[in-house]
Backbone as numpy.savetxt, mean C-alpha at the origin, in Angstrom:
# Nx Ny Nz CAx CAy CAz Cx Cy Cz
-12.67 7.87 42.04 -11.61 7.92 41.04 -11.81 9.15 40.17
-10.75 9.91 39.98 -10.82 11.12 39.17 -10.76 10.77 37.69
-11.47 11.56 36.89 -11.52 11.36 35.46 -10.90 12.57 34.78
-10.10 12.29 33.73 -9.44 13.37 32.98 -9.71 13.20 31.49
-9.71 14.30 30.77 -9.92 14.29 29.33 -8.75 13.61 28.62
-9.07 12.72 27.70 -8.02 12.01 26.95 -7.35 12.91 25.93
-7.96 14.04 25.62 -7.40 14.96 24.62 -6.54 16.05 25.26
-7.07 16.73 26.27 -6.34 17.88 26.82 -5.91 17.69 28.28
-6.38 16.64 28.95 -5.97 16.37 30.33 -6.77 17.09 31.39
-7.79 17.84 31.00 -8.63 18.57 31.95 -9.33 17.61 32.90
-9.40 17.99 34.18 -10.13 17.18 35.17 -11.62 17.32 34.85
-12.33 16.17 34.87 -13.73 16.15 34.49 -14.63 15.70 35.63
-15.86 16.19 35.66 -16.82 15.64 36.62 -17.11 14.19 36.25
-17.50 13.36 37.19 -17.74 11.94 36.95 -18.81 11.69 35.90
-19.81 12.57 35.81 -20.91 12.34 34.90 -20.73 13.05 33.55
-19.52 13.54 33.25 -19.29 14.31 32.02 -19.30 13.42 30.78
-20.07 13.82 29.80 -20.06 13.15 28.49 -19.12 13.85 27.52
-18.81 15.11 27.83 -17.90 15.91 27.00 -16.96 16.69 27.91
-15.76 16.97 27.42 -14.79 17.76 28.18 -15.27 19.20 28.27
-15.14 19.77 29.47 -15.55 21.16 29.69 -14.62 22.15 28.99
-13.39 21.73 28.73 -12.39 22.64 28.16 -12.32 22.54 26.64
-12.17 21.32 26.08 -11.95 21.18 24.64 -13.15 20.60 23.88
-14.15 20.08 24.59 -15.35 19.59 23.95 -15.31 18.18 23.41
-14.21 17.45 23.58 -14.11 16.08 23.08 -15.01 15.17 23.90
-15.67 14.25 23.23 -16.53 13.28 23.91 -15.68 12.39 24.81
-16.14 12.19 26.03 -15.40 11.37 26.99 -15.66 9.89 26.75
-14.90 9.06 27.44 -15.11 7.62 27.36 -16.53 7.26 27.78
-17.02 7.90 28.84 -18.38 7.67 29.32 -19.38 8.04 28.23
-19.16 9.16 27.56 -20.04 9.59 26.49 -20.05 8.59 25.33
-18.89 8.05 25.01 -18.80 7.05 23.94 -19.50 5.76 24.35
-19.25 5.30 25.58 -19.86 4.07 26.07 -21.38 4.16 26.09
-21.90 5.34 26.40 -23.35 5.53 26.47 -23.96 5.85 25.10
-23.11 5.97 24.09 -23.59 6.24 22.75 -24.10 7.65 22.56
-23.62 8.58 23.36 -24.03 9.98 23.23 -23.45 10.52 21.93
-24.30 11.01 21.01 -23.79 11.50 19.74 -23.03 12.81 19.90
-22.07 13.00 19.02 -21.34 14.26 18.99 -22.25 15.30 18.35
-22.36 16.49 18.92 -23.23 17.52 18.34 -22.89 17.82 16.88
-23.89 18.21 16.13 -23.76 18.55 14.71 -22.63 19.56 14.52
-21.82 19.32 13.49 -20.68 20.14 13.07 -19.47 20.05 14.00
-19.57 19.34 15.13 -18.38 19.16 15.94 -17.82 17.79 15.63
-16.55 17.71 15.36 -15.94 16.45 14.96 -15.12 15.89 16.11
-15.39 14.65 16.44 -14.57 13.96 17.42 -13.37 13.42 16.65
-12.28 14.15 16.68 -11.11 13.89 15.85 -10.56 12.47 16.01
-10.53 11.98 17.21 -9.99 10.63 17.43 -10.79 9.59 16.68
-12.12 9.67 16.76 -12.97 8.70 16.05 -12.77 8.82 14.54
-12.72 10.03 14.04 -12.58 10.24 12.61 -11.23 9.73 12.10
-10.17 10.00 12.85 -8.84 9.53 12.45 -8.77 8.01 12.46
-9.43 7.39 13.40 -9.46 5.93 13.44 -10.15 5.37 12.21
-11.28 5.96 11.82 -11.99 5.52 10.62 -11.15 5.73 9.37
-10.49 6.88 9.30 -9.62 7.17 8.16 -8.47 6.17 8.09
-7.89 5.86 9.24 -6.80 4.89 9.29 -7.21 3.53 8.77
-8.42 3.11 9.13 -8.93 1.81 8.65 -9.09 1.83 7.14
-9.64 2.91 6.60 -9.83 3.02 5.16 -8.48 3.07 4.42
-7.51 3.76 4.99 -6.17 3.82 4.38 -5.54 2.44 4.37
-5.67 1.71 5.47 -5.14 0.33 5.52 -5.75 -0.53 4.43
-7.07 -0.43 4.25 -7.74 -1.21 3.21 -7.21 -0.84 1.82
-7.09 0.47 1.58 -6.63 0.93 0.26 -5.20 0.49 -0.01
-4.33 0.59 0.98 -2.93 0.19 0.80 -2.81 -1.32 0.60
-3.62 -2.07 1.29 -3.61 -3.52 1.11 -4.02 -3.88 -0.31
-5.08 -3.25 -0.79 -5.55 -3.51 -2.15 -4.50 -3.08 -3.17
-3.90 -1.91 -2.97 -2.87 -1.43 -3.89 -1.67 -2.36 -3.89
-1.29 -2.86 -2.73 -0.16 -3.79 -2.64 -0.41 -5.06 -3.42
-1.63 -5.59 -3.32 -1.97 -6.82 -4.05 -1.97 -6.55 -5.56
-2.49 -5.40 -5.97 -2.50 -5.07 -7.40 -1.08 -4.88 -7.93
-0.21 -4.25 -7.14 1.18 -4.07 -7.55 1.89 -5.41 -7.65
1.62 -6.29 -6.72 2.23 -7.63 -6.75 1.85 -8.37 -8.03
0.55 -8.30 -8.40 0.10 -8.95 -9.64 0.77 -8.31 -10.85
0.89 -6.97 -10.84 1.50 -6.28 -11.98 2.98 -6.65 -12.11
3.72 -6.69 -11.00 5.13 -7.06 -11.05 5.30 -8.49 -11.54
4.42 -9.38 -11.11 4.50 -10.78 -11.55 4.28 -10.86 -13.06
3.29 -10.13 -13.55 2.99 -10.14 -14.98 4.17 -9.58 -15.79
4.75 -8.48 -15.33 5.90 -7.89 -16.01 7.09 -8.83 -15.97
7.31 -9.47 -14.84 8.43 -10.41 -14.70 8.29 -11.56 -15.68
7.06 -12.10 -15.78 6.83 -13.19 -16.73 7.03 -12.72 -18.17
6.61 -11.52 -18.46 6.77 -10.96 -19.80 8.25 -10.78 -20.14
9.03 -10.31 -19.18 10.47 -10.13 -19.40 11.14 -11.48 -19.63
10.78 -12.48 -18.83 11.36 -13.81 -19.01 11.03 -14.36 -20.39
9.78 -14.17 -20.80 9.34 -14.66 -22.10 10.10 -13.96 -23.23
10.29 -12.67 -23.09 10.96 -11.88 -24.12 12.45 -12.20 -24.21
13.09 -12.37 -23.08 14.54 -12.60 -23.08 14.93 -14.05 -23.29
14.01 -14.97 -23.16 14.33 -16.38 -23.35 13.99 -16.79 -24.79
14.91 -16.51 -25.66 14.73 -16.86 -27.07 15.81 -17.85 -27.49
15.51 -18.58 -28.53 16.43 -19.60 -29.02 17.66 -18.95 -29.65
18.81 -19.60 -29.48 20.03 -19.07 -30.09 19.97 -19.20 -31.63
20.78 -18.39 -32.29 20.90 -18.46 -33.75 22.14 -19.29 -34.07
21.96 -20.31 -34.90 23.07 -21.17 -35.29 23.65 -20.64 -36.61
24.94 -20.45 -36.60 25.64 -19.96 -37.80 25.60 -21.04 -38.88
25.15 -20.66 -40.08 25.07 -21.63 -41.19 26.45 -21.95 -41.76
27.43 -21.10 -41.45 28.77 -21.30 -41.98 29.59 -22.26 -41.11
29.58 -22.03 -39.78 30.44 -22.85 -38.90 29.66 -23.68 -37.89
28.34 -23.47 -37.75 27.53 -24.25 -36.83 27.56 -23.78 -35.39
28.21 -22.65 -35.12 28.31 -22.12 -33.74 26.98 -21.49 -33.31
26.61 -21.70 -32.04 25.42 -21.06 -31.50 25.77 -19.64 -31.05
24.90 -18.70 -31.41 25.06 -17.29 -31.04 23.78 -16.83 -30.35
23.87 -15.76 -29.57 22.67 -15.27 -28.88 21.63 -14.85 -29.91
20.37 -14.88 -29.52 19.24 -14.63 -30.43 19.31 -13.27 -31.11
19.98 -12.29 -30.47 20.02 -10.94 -31.03 21.32 -10.65 -31.81
22.13 -11.68 -32.02 23.41 -11.49 -32.74 23.16 -11.22 -34.22
23.99 -10.37 -34.81 23.94 -10.11 -36.25 25.06 -10.85 -36.98
26.15 -11.07 -36.24 27.31 -11.75 -36.81 27.75 -12.86 -35.87
28.28 -13.92 -36.42 28.76 -15.04 -35.64 29.98 -14.61 -34.83
29.96 -14.94 -33.54 31.09 -14.55 -32.69 32.33 -15.42 -32.94
32.19 -16.54 -33.65 33.33 -17.42 -33.91 33.97 -17.13 -35.27
33.14 -17.08 -36.33 33.73 -16.93 -37.67 33.47 -15.56 -38.31
32.59 -14.76 -37.71 32.32 -13.42 -38.22 31.32 -13.36 -39.38
30.76 -14.50 -39.77 29.78 -14.54 -40.86 28.49 -13.81 -40.45
27.87 -13.14 -41.41 26.59 -12.47 -41.14 25.53 -13.55 -40.91
24.72 -13.36 -39.83 23.75 -14.38 -39.43 22.36 -14.17 -40.04
22.02 -12.99 -40.38 20.65 -12.73 -40.89 20.67 -12.10 -42.24
């Protein structure tokens, strides 16, 4: 069975641990635990590790954002849910932020 480089497609000898053309570690090299030479980066392995770390960070950020939105939502509900103001002149209920009665026009505060 012929073996080809997963990075550049170069045909490889059966016993190759690295591609003769681009230098990427082959599947055989990975399976045998052959280390990548100093200063040469096996891009596929590094990108996979980076992807895992990004997934972790995004998951954590998503959970933190969810908690923050929930807290803000509760704060908004608490702030906007206030008791109505009852007009002392006519007894009509007005919204909590009213300055004048919507029924009789009397000043509320």
